[in-house]
N, C-alpha and C positions, 0 to 999 in steps of 0.2 A: 537432627538436625541433618537435608539428605545434602551427599553433595553426589557430585557431577565431573566423569570425566569428559573426553574430547571421543569424537566417534571419526577414527585413523582406519584406515583398512580393514572395515570389519573388528576394530578390537577398541576398547574401551582402555582412554590414556590417559594416564594424568602429568602432573606439571609439578616443579618446584614448587612455584606462585601458585596461590589462586585468588578468587576474586569474591567476594562478597555479594548477592541480590535481594536487594532492599525493597517489600514492600514498603509501597506510596501510600497505602490510605496509613498506613501506624510508622512508617519509619524505623521498622523493624526488620533485620536480615532473618531473611528463610531457606538460606540453600547458602551453600558454598560450591566452586566450579572451580576445576584447573583452569590454568592464564591459560591460552595460547600464547605464540610467539611465532616469528619469523621462521624458525625450524620449525615448527608442527604446521606451518601453512604450508613448507614446502614439500613435507612427506606428505600432508595430502593431495599435493598437487601432485607428485609422483605417485601416490596410491591411484587417483585416477584417471593418468595419463592411463598405467597399466593395465588399468581394467576395461579403458574404452574401447580396444579391439574389441575382447569378445562384449561389448553390451551391445556396442556397434550391430554387431554381425547376428546377433540375436534375433531370431524370425519377432516379427511384430507383435503377432497375436503371444507369444510368450512374454515380450517384454509387457502389453497390454494383461496378460492376468499378475505381474507380480504390482503390477499400479492398482489395480482394481481391488487386491490386499491390501493392498496398502490403507484402500478409504474403506475400504471393509474393518479393518481393525480400528483405524479412525475413528467410526461412528461409535462399535464398541466399547471403544473406551470415552466417548463425547464427553461426562460431566465429568469425568475425573482429571482429564484434563482442561475443561473450562475452567476447572476450579485451581488448578495451576496457574490460567495463564492468567483470572482473575487476582489473584493472590501477589504474582509478580507485575506485574501491567495497571489494577488498579480497575479494568472498566467493570459494571458491573455483569451478575452472573449471566441472565438473561443474551446479553451482547458478546458475552466470551462464547455461550455454548455457539449461538448462533456461527457463532465466524471461524470455530470450528469442523462446525456441518459443512459449512461452505466450503473447508480443505479439502473436506472429505470429497467434495461436490468437483472439484478441480480435480483428485490424482482420477476421480470415474473420469467427468469427461474426455481428462486427455488421456484414458486408458482406452478411450474408443477412436481419438485421432493418432494414435501410433498406427490404426491400422487403413490410416486413409492418408497417406504421404507419398502424391501418384504424381509421375514423370510425364513427358509428352514423348509424342513421336512427332518428329518433322518431316514433310515432307522435302524428299532431295531433291536436286535444280539437277541433278543426271541419274542417269537409270543403275550405276553400277556404286549407290554410294544411300546408307542408311544411317538417317540421323535421331539422335538422340538426347535429350537432355532431366536429367535425374538428378533429384533431389538427397543430398547426404548429411549426414549430423556433422559440426562446424568442429566440435572435436569436446578437449577441456572447459566447463564454464565455470566461470564463480559469480558467485550469489552474493547479493549483502541486500541485509535484510533490516525495517525497522523494528522501531520498536512500539508504534502506535496497533499494526496487528502482528503481532508475531508469530503466528500460526498460521494465516491465512496467504503472506506473503513469502511465507516457503512455500507453500500447494503450488501458488500461483509464478512462481518462476519455477520451481524442479521438477515439477507435473510436466510441463511440456517439454523441458529441457531432456528428462528421459525417455519420454514417450519419442523424439526426434531420436534417440539413441547416443544422446552425451553422457556426459556422467559433469560430475559436481561435488564443488567444494562449496559451503556455505557458511559465510559468517552470522552471524547473528547478532543484533544490536548486545553492547554487553550490559545493559539495564535491565533485559529481557532476554534471558539466555535460554532460563528453563524448557520454555516450549518447543525449540528447536531437539534441543537433546531428548525433551522423550518422541519426536518427532525421527529419533535416531533410533530408538530401543523400537518404534511400528517399522522402520526397515529392516530394521536385524530379526524381526519374527515375520515382517512376511514372506521373507526369503529376497531382499535382493541380496546381487556376486558381491561380494568383499570391494570396497572401494572405488562404485560406483556411485557413493555418497559419503560426502564425510563432513563434519560438522566441528571450527572451530570458534573459539568460541575466547574474546580478549581483546585486545585494545585496537583499535580499528587502522591506526599507521604502520606499523611491521604486517600485521599480517594480507592490511592495503599494498602497500609495497612487495610481499610473496607475488601477488595476484599481475601487480603491472610490470614486476623486469623475469617472470617467468614467462619463456615463449612458448612451452605447453599451455598458457594458457589462452588458448583463443576466442573468448567472449569474458562480456565482462557485463553483469545484468544488475542494475543497481535502485534501489529508490532510498533516496532522501531531498538533500535539500539543494536547492540552483547553486550554490557556492560550492559543493562536496561537489556537487556534477562536471563541473567544469573542470576543475582542478582534477579529476579518473579522466577526462576526456582529452583535456592535454597531457596527461602521462601515457593512456593508453595510446596514442598518438603514434608514438615511439617505436612502438612493436606493428601497428594495425590492427588492434584487436577490435572484435565485434564486440558494438554499445547494445544496452540498452538504458536506457532514464526515463525513472519514475521520477518526475522533479516537484517542484512546489509549486502551491495552487494561489489564488487568490478570486476564490467563486462567486459572479455575482449572480444575486435571487433574485426575480424581477415578477415584483408582482402588478399584472393587468387591471385595467378598469373594469373590464370584464370577467375575471376569475370567480371563482366561488371560494369566496372568502374561509369560509368553515376549512375547505379541502387548503389554501393556498399555509394559512393559518396551520397547521396539523404538518404539511409539506416543511417550511419554515422550521418549525421542533423537530424534525426528522432525522432533517439535513445538518441543523446545524449543532444542534447539543449529542447528537449523539458520541459516544468517548468523549464527552467533555470537553468538544470542539477539536478534536487532537486528530480531525481525516483531512487527510490533502482535497479532498475532493466536496467538504464544509462549507455550506455560505457563508462569506467572509464580510459580503456588502447586500445589504437590502434594497433595492430599488420600489419602491412605491407608488405610484401614479395618484394624484393630483386629487384625482375625486374620489378618491376612496383609501386617505394616507389618514385619517385621523382615527374611523372607524378601525380601520385596521390595523393599525398599532394599536389602538387600546387593546383590542381583540389577544392580541399577539402577548403584549405586557403582563392580560389575566391571567394567559398559558403560560409563560415561563414563570411568574410569581409560583406555580401551581409545582412547580419541576420538586423533588425532594432531590435534594446532596448528601451522600451519607459512603459507607462504603460498601464494594460492590455485592457482597453476601449478604443485604438484609434486599428482603426480594422486593421491597417499597420503592426503590430508591430506584432511580433515575439519572442521575447524573454522579459519579464517582472521582478518585483525586484526580486530580494532573500526574505528570507522570515525575515530576521533581521541582524544586523550590523553583528555580531559574525558569522554567515555566510561567509557576505564575505568578512573577515578579513582572515575565514581556508582560502579560496582560495589563500587568497594574499601571507600567511606564504606558500603554496603550491607552486607556482608561484616564490617566495624568493628561495625557498629551490630548486627547477629545475633548476636554475638560478646558481646559486651558485655552483652547482654541475655539473656544462656545458652544460645544457638545454639551447633553443633557442626559443624564441617567433617569431615563424612565424607571428602567431594577436593576439591581445588582450591586456590582458596583463597587465590592468587597471578600473580603475572604474569611470564609466557614470555618467554622469550630465545631468536630463533630465529638461527643461526648463519649468517652472511650475507645478514642484513636493514634492517642498516641502526636503522635509530633508530624499529621498527613498531608498533603497539601492539595486542600480545597479553595475552590471561589465560586463565591455563588452566577449562576446565569447572567448576566448581564445584556442591555440591551443600550445603546446611546445611540440619541438624534443629535438633527444641528449637528451635524456633524460638515465640517473643510474638507474639498477635495485635497488639502494637502498635506492632514492627518496619519498619522501613523498606521491606523486602522483601515487607512483610503491608498495604503498607498505597501502596507509589509502582510504577510501573511502572519495569518493570528496563534494558530494553531491554537484554544484553546475558548472557554465558554462565553466570550464577546463577538454582537453584533453589530455593527452600524448601522442605522437606518438612514436615507434620504430620501426624499422627496423629488416625481419627477414629472410633467408635463405631457414629452410626447414619444414614440414611440421614438425615432432620429436622435431625438438626445438620451438617452438611457441605452440604445446601444454605441454613441460615445463614451457614456461615462464607463461603460460594462467593458470593452471593450482596447480604452486607458490603462492598459498593465501588462508589464514585458510577459506575463504569466499566461496559461493557456489550458488550463489542465480542464475544468468543467464549470458548468453554468447551468441555470436554472430559469426559469420561468411558469411560470402561470395564465392562463389563458383561454377563451374560450371558440373566439374567431380564426378561423381556419387559415386566413391568409393573411393574417398579421404572425399566426403561427408557425407561419413556410418563409416568410419573410424575417422572421426572429432567429429563430436556428440556422437560416442559411448564411443572417449576416451576426451572427456570433464567432469567433475565434477561439476556440478552443476544442479540445479533441473529444469526451463527453460530456451533452445534450439531456435535463431534464425537464423534459414537457409532462407541468402540471404532473412528475414525477420527482419526488428528492430521493431516491433510492437506488439509484438506474445499476448499480452495478452488480453486473450476471457473469456469473460461469462461461455462457456462451455469447457472450459477445467480448470485443478488444475492447481493453481499457489503455487507454495512454493518454500525452496530453502533445503540445505544440509548442510553438515559441520555448520559453523556459524554462517550461513542461518539462521539458526533452525530445524525446521520440522516442521509437521503438511503440511494439502495442503486446499487451499480457489478457491472455483470454481469449476464450473464440478459435475457431480455427484457423484463425490471421495469431494466435501465440503460437504456435510454432512454427512459425517463419523465420524468427529473425536468430532459431536456433540449426538452421540450414542453409544449408551452398546448394546453387545450383552445379551443376556441372556438364557439359557436356561431349556427345561421344559420337563422333565421326567412326564409322567402318567404309571401306573400301571394300568393295565386291570383286 
């Protein structure tokens, strides 16, 4: 069994306590990791603070070459990294490999963006002044990443921070720290200077406390629940730290009566059941227009029944395990609540036992129809392979339903009438809109939400903005 240390100031560091990492498909312990706490977090912040001056002063093309080297090394190890990701997180191997390759894409994209951080020359109002506005890195960045995409979330936060000239301390989820620590080995091999990137695994409370109380940390980037994001925002206000928060989602998926039904069915499956529904932007509420509701729901049910549940290393599997038992229990609770309120289970609705998989946490892909709007699945983010279906009459009605949530991360709709399409995407109160597109995330476009889904953007050229500050320079001649 492999043991991992923490990556601090260019060294692998062990601690007295260790954490066990479990395979969610089998319940077996697959590795041990040094358990970091407040002292290790402070050491990592100190290392990042010391490294900041040299890294931020490094010419942008030199930083870009290191980031491109990281991307190349990720691609060279893509298969092995994907196997580690599947083992610790559970998703099918082909999904894991796609995530690893997207991680490389983020580093490559931001290696180029590092060379395009421009300032401005401002016309002066008098002849004896020259005015400039320049952009500089904010300083040390603390990045807290989630368990559902343990590799790509690191890449999406860390690569723009490094491109901007910031140094970073990463806190991966305690259930999936292996992908992050493997990334530490890649940083080391790619020539990343000591202290520029540090990785601390451990329980969230003491590490977050160090991030929030140390004045050297000038920026906090967090992906996770809205409740935790609100707590971090309140605490970060005491030191006026910059924040990027990518929080909960509750995505509507709307199918209009002029949609291509086969494409829409495939889109629902791709959006909802990727990573067993454990994605922040996946469909949570499916609204289908009255004229096509029966036909569409029947087609969708047939497609969902064909999805295979199993361990991620089986190439025929579509849906792997959920991350732990509490995640399964949440889905079970939402299904029971929907049925108690008159809902009808079309397919699924139960745990799945996989032969020879030990005590893994598997749940059948599930569709529930005839749900009231006060049901839990209509109000809460599910984060599992459960989708509620509603029938609607008019565009105005469904837009009201879709927007009736405090969340605003992603929304989807399928339709072909251009006027309706434009009116729909302009009216939906979400940061990401997929029009006839169930997987809109790409490295070259901004990712993020509105309302209780947070603020700040990751990806695209906009991804660097939150890691930079404007400085105005006025020179008298």
